[in-house]
KOLFI-965446 format. One record per residue (C-alpha): x, y, z; chain. Coordinates in nm, 3 decimals. Layout:
# residues N
X / Y / Z / A
...
END
This chain:
# residues 116
-0.429 / 1.408 / 1.300 / A
-0.314 / 1.087 / 1.177 / A
0.016 / 1.023 / 1.032 / A
0.097 / 0.742 / 0.812 / A
0.441 / 0.611 / 0.760 / A
0.560 / 0.334 / 0.515 / A
0.836 / 0.128 / 0.537 / A
0.970 / -0.193 / 0.360 / A
1.050 / -0.063 / 0.018 / A
1.359 / -0.137 / -0.150 / A
1.528 / -0.290 / -0.443 / A
1.490 / -0.653 / -0.579 / A
1.534 / -0.861 / -0.847 / A
1.240 / -0.981 / -1.060 / A
1.067 / -1.276 / -0.902 / A
1.170 / -1.155 / -0.546 / A
0.950 / -1.030 / -0.296 / A
0.866 / -0.732 / -0.059 / A
0.640 / -0.640 / 0.200 / A
0.542 / -0.300 / 0.263 / A
0.419 / -0.194 / 0.597 / A
0.217 / 0.129 / 0.701 / A
0.173 / 0.229 / 1.044 / A
-0.073 / 0.475 / 1.165 / A
-0.004 / 0.719 / 1.452 / A
-0.175 / 0.997 / 1.621 / A
-0.591 / 1.044 / 1.641 / A
-0.706 / 0.708 / 1.512 / A
-1.065 / 0.688 / 1.410 / A
-1.292 / 0.416 / 1.255 / A
-1.172 / 0.357 / 0.874 / A
-1.381 / 0.303 / 0.565 / A
-1.091 / 0.159 / 0.346 / A
-0.711 / 0.130 / 0.366 / A
-0.506 / 0.095 / 0.052 / A
-0.192 / 0.112 / -0.121 / A
-0.143 / 0.342 / -0.451 / A
0.156 / 0.328 / -0.686 / A
0.286 / 0.599 / -0.907 / A
0.545 / 0.517 / -1.176 / A
0.765 / 0.785 / -1.306 / A
0.563 / 1.011 / -1.570 / A
0.237 / 0.856 / -1.462 / A
-0.060 / 0.911 / -1.264 / A
-0.118 / 0.746 / -0.914 / A
-0.318 / 0.447 / -0.937 / A
-0.481 / 0.209 / -0.674 / A
-0.307 / -0.115 / -0.635 / A
-0.490 / -0.270 / -0.332 / A
-0.760 / -0.183 / -0.120 / A
-0.922 / -0.317 / 0.180 / A
-1.243 / -0.243 / 0.341 / A
-1.355 / -0.209 / 0.689 / A
-1.562 / -0.528 / 0.621 / A
-1.253 / -0.681 / 0.468 / A
-1.313 / -0.694 / 0.121 / A
-1.021 / -0.661 / -0.101 / A
-0.964 / -0.498 / -0.436 / A
-0.652 / -0.519 / -0.665 / A
-0.540 / -0.391 / -0.994 / A
-0.559 / -0.608 / -1.251 / A
-0.175 / -0.604 / -1.322 / A
-0.091 / -0.698 / -0.927 / A
-0.409 / -0.985 / -0.890 / A
-0.283 / -1.299 / -0.787 / A
0.086 / -1.171 / -0.689 / A
0.001 / -0.889 / -0.408 / A
-0.177 / -0.958 / -0.090 / A
-0.338 / -0.673 / 0.105 / A
-0.381 / -0.729 / 0.503 / A
-0.439 / -0.521 / 0.818 / A
-0.352 / -0.549 / 1.180 / A
-0.620 / -0.354 / 1.374 / A
-0.424 / -0.396 / 1.708 / A
-0.100 / -0.227 / 1.551 / A
-0.279 / 0.017 / 1.340 / A
-0.088 / -0.123 / 1.043 / A
-0.178 / -0.218 / 0.683 / A
0.096 / -0.437 / 0.494 / A
0.136 / -0.523 / 0.131 / A
0.285 / -0.846 / 0.027 / A
0.437 / -0.845 / -0.287 / A
0.543 / -1.171 / -0.454 / A
0.677 / -1.233 / -0.812 / A
0.783 / -0.887 / -0.840 / A
0.829 / -0.743 / -1.217 / A
1.020 / -0.441 / -1.324 / A
0.696 / -0.304 / -1.419 / A
0.623 / -0.300 / -1.057 / A
0.882 / -0.039 / -1.017 / A
0.716 / 0.280 / -0.840 / A
0.688 / 0.501 / -0.556 / A
0.409 / 0.316 / -0.326 / A
0.180 / 0.552 / -0.091 / A
-0.015 / 0.419 / 0.207 / A
-0.377 / 0.562 / 0.218 / A
-0.648 / 0.541 / 0.476 / A
-1.025 / 0.653 / 0.395 / A
-1.158 / 0.789 / 0.735 / A
-1.507 / 0.883 / 0.564 / A
-1.651 / 1.195 / 0.689 / A
-1.342 / 1.270 / 0.888 / A
-1.135 / 1.265 / 0.578 / A
-0.873 / 1.090 / 0.402 / A
-0.471 / 1.058 / 0.464 / A
-0.179 / 0.972 / 0.259 / A
0.173 / 0.846 / 0.365 / A
0.473 / 1.020 / 0.218 / A
0.546 / 0.700 / 0.003 / A
0.823 / 0.432 / -0.038 / A
1.020 / 0.339 / -0.334 / A
1.022 / 0.001 / -0.475 / A
1.246 / -0.087 / -0.753 / A
1.280 / -0.413 / -0.928 / A
1.578 / -0.514 / -1.171 / A
1.512 / -0.747 / -1.476 / A
END
């Protein structure tokens, strides 16, 4: 069983930056994709950024040019660097891991609040 633990969330002013981290522990399998999803109050959980095993990245249109997803395989950690944060980015951010036939896992989330 894999456990995903997010960290790095908090309160920042518009224009500021945060870096989210997601550390995986337990039984680690080869992954198809790692990513970050976010869910604002009253809205569905949507993809924010994704990185595949081969290194291909995908971003929501709203964060392109501002957010960068990366991974450190040696540390079993995936990161989300968030720059020029805006109030619209306020949400709970969830780490996601897709292990293909072995299933998917979610973190419990970390809150990001951006003040105007």
